[in-house]
Each structure stands twice: as structure tokens, then as C-alpha cells.
C-alpha positions in Angstrom: 56.3 1.4 -8.3 55.5 -0.9 -5.3 56.0 2.0 -2.9 53.3 3.9 -4.7 50.9 1.0 -5.1 50.3 0.3 -1.4 49.6 4.0 -0.4 47.3 4.3 -3.4 45.4 1.2 -2.4 45.1 2.5 1.2 43.9 5.9 -0.1 41.2 4.3 -2.2 40.1 2.1 0.7 39.9 5.2 3.0 38.0 7.2 0.4 35.6 4.3 -0.3 35.0 3.9 3.5 34.3 7.6 3.9 31.9 7.7 1.0 29.9 4.8 2.5 29.8 6.6 5.9 28.6 9.7 4.1 25.9 7.8 2.2 24.7 6.2 5.5 24.6 9.6 7.2 22.6 11.1 4.3 20.2 8.2 4.3 19.5 8.8 8.0 19.1 12.6 7.4 16.7 12.0 4.5 14.1 10.2 6.7 11.1 12.4 7.2 10.4 13.8 10.6 7.2 11.9 10.7 9.0 8.6 10.2 11.6 9.5 12.9 9.0 10.5 15.5 6.9 7.5 14.7 9.9 5.2 15.1 10.9 6.9 18.3 7.5 6.4 19.8 6.7 2.8 18.7 8.6 1.2 21.5 7.0 3.5 24.2 3.3 2.9 23.5 0.9 0.1 24.2 -1.8 -0.9 21.8 -5.5 -1.2 22.3 -7.8 -3.7 20.6 -7.7 -1.6 17.4 -3.9 -1.3 17.3 -4.1 2.4 18.5 -1.4 3.4 20.8 -2.7 5.6 23.6 -0.1 5.5 26.4 3.6 5.6 26.9 3.8 2.7 29.3 7.5 2.8 29.8 7.4 6.5 30.6 4.2 6.4 32.6 2.7 9.2 30.5 -0.9 9.1 29.4 -3.1 11.3 27.4 -4.6 13.3 30.2 -5.6 16.8 31.2 -3.4 19.2 33.2 -5.2 19.1 36.5 -8.5 19.3 34.7 -7.3 22.0 32.3 -6.1 21.7 28.7 -2.4 21.7 28.1 -0.9 24.8 26.4 0.7 24.3 23.0 3.2 26.7 21.5 1.8 29.2 19.0 4.2 28.0 16.2 2.5 24.6 16.1 -1.1 25.8 15.8 -1.0 26.7 12.1 0.0 23.1 11.3 -2.8 21.7 13.5 -5.2 24.1 11.7 -3.8 23.0 8.3 -4.5 19.4 9.1 -8.0 20.2 10.2 -8.7 22.2 7.1 -7.4 19.3 4.9 -9.7 16.9 6.6 -12.7 19.2 6.5 -12.3 20.1 2.9 -11.6 16.5 1.7 -14.1 15.6 -1.0 -15.2 12.1 0.0 -16.8 11.4 -3.4 -13.9 12.4 -5.6 -11.0 13.0 -3.3 -7.6 11.3 -3.6 -6.9 9.8 -0.2 -3.3 9.2 -1.0 -2.8 12.9 -1.7 -4.6 13.7 1.5 -2.3 11.4 3.4 0.8 13.0 1.8 -0.5 16.5 2.7 -1.4 15.5 6.2 2.1 14.0 6.6 3.7 17.2 5.3 1.7 19.3 7.7 2.6 16.9 10.6 6.3 17.1 9.7 6.1 20.9 10.1 4.1 20.5 13.3 6.9 18.3 14.8 9.6 20.6 13.5 7.9 23.6 15.2 7.5 22.0 18.6 9.4 23.8 21.3 7.3 22.4 24.1 9.1 20.9 27.1 8.2 19.0 30.2 5.0 17.1 30.8 2.9 19.0 28.3 5.4 17.9 25.6 5.3 14.3 26.8 1.5 14.3 26.8 1.4 15.9 23.3 3.7 13.1 22.0 1.2 10.5 23.3 -1.5 12.1 21.1 1.0 12.7 18.3 2.1 9.0 18.3 -1.4 7.9 17.6 -2.0 10.6 15.1 1.1 9.7 13.1 0.0 6.1 13.0 -3.4 7.1 11.6 -1.7 9.2 8.9 0.6 6.2 8.1 -2.4 3.9 8.0 -4.1 6.3 5.5 -1.0 6.2 3.4 -1.1 2.4 3.3 -4.9 2.2 2.6 -5.6 0.1 -0.5 -9.4 0.7 -0.8 -11.6 3.8 -0.6 -13.6 2.1 2.2 -10.5 1.5 4.2 -9.4 5.1 3.6 -12.8 6.5 4.7 -12.6 4.6 8.0 -9.1 6.0 8.6 -10.2 9.5 7.7 -13.0 9.2 10.3 -10.4 8.1 12.9 -8.2 11.1 11.9 -11.2 13.4 12.4 -11.6 12.0 15.9 -7.9 12.4 16.5 -8.1 16.1 15.8 -11.1 16.4 18.1 -9.1 14.5 20.8 -6.3 17.1 20.3 -8.8 19.9 21.1 -10.0 18.0 24.1 -6.5 17.9 25.7 -4.7 20.9 24.2 -5.3 24.6 23.4 
């Protein structure tokens, strides 16, 4: 009986350990793309007086034009940019649910991030814009009053305009 007891205990310990590792892996995989990108960029950006992050200081990448021209974005990303613009444009400021708007913007942004195949400096510059944009969406999610949400929606509108200033 003792011969079976020790291997059984060891087997249970191994299985329990494997289950915990599997749960941890699933928890990591279940994070949304927006959260992952946001976390990846928080350490790279510096904040202005409003808390907006506009530069990847450690990487030396700033939101700038490509020698006076707009950066090219891949075609797969544009539908998700357009979706976010449409959501913001069609938002009913009088009756709208800003938490639903935030969720829809986050979903479109997740798809935007997943569709990104850009590389090089254009990719790095896009992520400077994207880092700010993600923060604004998260700020909208956390809004507790309509007034606070309206201010953040205005910032998101400006963020979309900024996208078009630097990207095509």
C-alpha cells in the first residue's frame, strides 16, 4: 500500500501543478489585445501635463511625418479606423451610452491591432499614436459622469483627426 501511496501523491502534485500553469497561461491569453498593447507601451511613453503620452522616449520615436509626408498604413487596418470614426460621429451625445461606445471602440481597436502588419519606422510611429488612443479609450471606459465622458469623446475625436494628420 505504501508503494502506491507515494507515486499517487506525486502524480496528484504534478497534475495540480500542471493545472495551475495551464490556468495562468489561459489568463494571459484571455487579456484583450488593447490591454496588452497598452501595457507594452506604458513604459515607453512620456506624459504631458494632461497625462497624454505622445512620445516613446526610450525608443526615440515621436509622432512625426515621414519627411513631410503621411505614413502609409496597411489596407487591412483602415476598416477598423473607419469603424471607430463612424462610432464617434454617430454617437448620440444626448441619449448615448458612453460605456457602450467605449466597449465598441475598444473592440474595433483590438481588431485594428490584430490587423497590423506594418513594420519599421511607420509601425513605430503608428504605435506612438496608438498608445495615446488606447489610453483615451480606457479613460472613456473609466468615466463616471457624462461630463467626463463628453470631454474624453472630444479628445478621441481629436485623436482620430491626429491619425489622419500623420497617416493615410
